[in-house]
N, C-alpha and C positions, 0 to 999 in steps of 0.2 A: 572463529572470527574470519572476516574476509581478508583478501590479499592486501598488502600494504598500499599506502597512498602513492600515486605517481609523483615523481620528483618535481614536475613542473607545476604542481598545484600550489597556489599561494598559501603560505603558512598560516595566515590568519583568516582564511576564507570561511571556515566553520564558525568562528566567533562572529564574523561580520554578518553571515547569514542569520545566525540566531538572534543577533541584535536587531536585524531588519524586520523580521516577521511580526512580532507583537505590535509594534507601532503602525505598521502597514495595515494590519488587520483592524486595529482600532479606528483608523482613518476611513477605510473602505466600508466596513460594516456599519458605520454610522449613517451611511447614505440611505435614501428612500429605496424601497424594494419593489421591483416590478417582476412578476412571475409569468412565465410562458411555458406551454407544453414543449417537450423535447421528444420528438417521435410521435407516432400516430395513435398510440394506445392510451395516452393521457396519464401513464404511470410515472414516467420520468419527466422531470422539470428542469428548467434553467432559469436563473434569476439575473437581474441586473448586477447583483453582487458577484456572481460567478464571472461575469464579463468584465466588470470593473477591476476585480482582483487580478484576473489574468492580464489585463492591460498594464496594470502597475507592475506586476511581476516581470513582464517582458522587459520593461524599462529598467527596473531596479536590479534584476539579476544580471542582465547584460553588463551593467555598470560595475557590478562586483568583480567580474573577471572579463575585462575587455577581450574581444575575440571569441567569446562563447556565444552560443545561440540559445534561445528559449523556445520551447515547444510546449503548448498547453492542450488540455483536453478539448476545449471548446472550438479549436480550429486546427486539430491535429493534422500534421503532414509529415511523412517520413523524411528524414534529413540525410543528405549525402555529404561526404567530405570528412575531414579529420577534426573539425572544431569540437571542443567540449560542448555538451548539450545539457541544458537544464530542462528536465521534464517535470511539469507541474500539473497538479490538480488544484485549481484555485478554490474550490469548495467541494470537498468530499463529504457527501451526506446532504446534498441539496434538499432532498425531500424532507429530511429531519429539520433542516433549517426553516423551511417554509411552514412546517407543522409546529415549530417551536419545541421540538424535542432536543434535549441537550447532548447530541452526539454528532458533531460535524467538525471538520478541520480543514486546514490548508496543508498540502503535501508537496514537497520539493525534493527532487533527487538530481544529483549531478552525475552525468555519464561521461567518462573519458575513455576513448577507444571502445565504446559500447559497454563499459563496465561501471556499475554504480560505485562511487567513491565517497560521496558525501550526501547526507540526507537530513531533512528536518520535517517534522510533522507538528503543527501547532493545533492543539485541542482548544478551539475557540471558547466554548462555554466554560471550561475548567481553567483556562489560562495556563495550561501545561505545555511545555515545549520538549518534545522528544527529539533527539538528534544522534548522529553517529558519523564517524569517519572510518573508512576502511582500515582495519587492522589496529584501531585505537579504542575500540569499545563503544558502548552505547551510553547516552546521557539522558537525564531527565532534569530539566531546569538547571542545566550546567553541571550537575553533580553526577558521578557514576551511577548508572541505572542498576539497581539491585533487584533481582527477581524475587517476588514474594513466594513463600511456601505455605500452602494451605491444603485442606482436604477436599475442597469443592472441585468436582470434575465437570468443568464447563467447556463445551466445544462450540465454536462459532462456525456455522455452516450457512452458506449463501442460499438465497431463495431459489436461484437457478439450479444449484447442485441438489437441493432438497427435491426439486421437481424431477431431476434426472434419477435420483435414487428411488423415488416413489414409483416412477414409470418403468425404469429398466432393471432395478435391483432392490425390490422392496425388502428382501431378506437382509441385504447389507444395511438398509436403514434401520431395520429392527435390531441388528447387532449394535449399531451406534447408540440407539435409544437405551439399550441395556447397559452401556458403558458410560454414557455422558448425559448430562442435562444440556440440551441444545439452546443456543442463543444466537441472535442476530441483531446488532445495534445499528446497522444501516450506514456504516462508514468503514470501508475496507482498510484505509490507512490507519484508523484508530484501532480496528480489530487487531492488526499486526502489532501495533504498539502495546495493546493490552496483553498480547501473547509475550512480547518482549519483557513486560513488567511482571509476568507470572500471574496475571489476573484470570486468564483463560488458558486452557491446556493446549488447544490447537485452533488453527484457522484454516478453513478449506473453502474455496470458491471456484465455481466454474466460470462465471461471467466477468470477474474482475479483469480490467485491462492493465496494461503496463503502468499507466499513470496512477492507477489505484493501488498497485502492488509495490512498486519498486522502492519507494521511500521507506515505507514501513518494513519491507523485507530486509533492507540493509540494517535498519535499527535492530530488528529481531535477530539477524545473523550475528551482529556484533554483541548481542546479549547472550549468544551461545546456542541459538536455535538453528535448525535446518530449514531451508526454503527450496522448493522445487516444484515440478509438475507431477501430479498423481497420474497423469495420462498424456505424455508428450507425443508429438508427431513421430511417425515410424522412423524417420531419419535422425531423431533426437535433436534437431535444430531448435534454437529459441523461437518462440512465436513472435510475430510482429506486435508492436506495442498496442495497436488498435484492435487486436483480436483477443478473444477469451483466453485467459492464461491457464485455466484448470490447475490452480495452484494450491499447495499445501504448505503450511508452516507449523512446526512443532519441535519439541526436543527430540533428539536422535532416536531414542527407543520408541517413542510414540509415532514418529514419522515412519519408521520401518514397519510398525505394527498396523498402521491405518492406511498406508498407501494402497495396498491391494483392495481394501474395503471400498475406498472412493473410486478406484479404477474400474470397479464393476459397474459403475454408473455411466462410464464413458464408452466411446466407440470400441468395438472388439479388437481392432488392430493396434490400439495404443498399448505402450509398454512403459513401466515405471522408469523414471529418469533418475540418474545419480544426483542426489541432492547437493546443494551448495551450503557450505557452513562457514 
């Protein structure tokens, strides 16, 4: 599990966050949808729901803890100062949402002194709410999250990392294909929650940003998994939130066994990072 909660955190903040998200989602997702390209390649999209959800979260989360600030994917800017920061992905899995594929959600994580201490991921199509507080375990719909045990060996690998493996380390990709069935559901926050729940064995992504990773990562860590970078910067410093995280999340034995496999797809100077658990 992660380190304990900071003393200044309001005692009921987790419960108030979890009570907020389902109703907010029901209200915002009932609106008409306008879709636009995000970027020049036409592959990434942004919708009016992304923007409306972020606008409501900015207002509602700041009210949950006066003095905190809210930073979202759609207008991300690095923050200075000591104020607690809510980092939000208002619609993780936008392309799935546009295509009516049932794998998308809303991800919220609270950072205090740069450390994730509280997180919630709402699986919109399923109506499931994953949450965690640092040092207090992970929850699913308010009950303790219990990891499933089964024989299926499923690994989620992002499209960017698959491209890296195929280009730079095809032998590493072949190793993975011998060990796992590969999956990608198109929502990194949900991928990490699936790992927390034991539905998949591991989650690895090159291109996930901080707002994609950190909420689900805290939930996974509180469920007993390790989260870290398979190829961090040479100085081992954390990557900025708006940069590719090159992240891996898995149980400890699998994390140790696969870190070097994924690292072969990254830049030669990168070295494995001590994972967080």
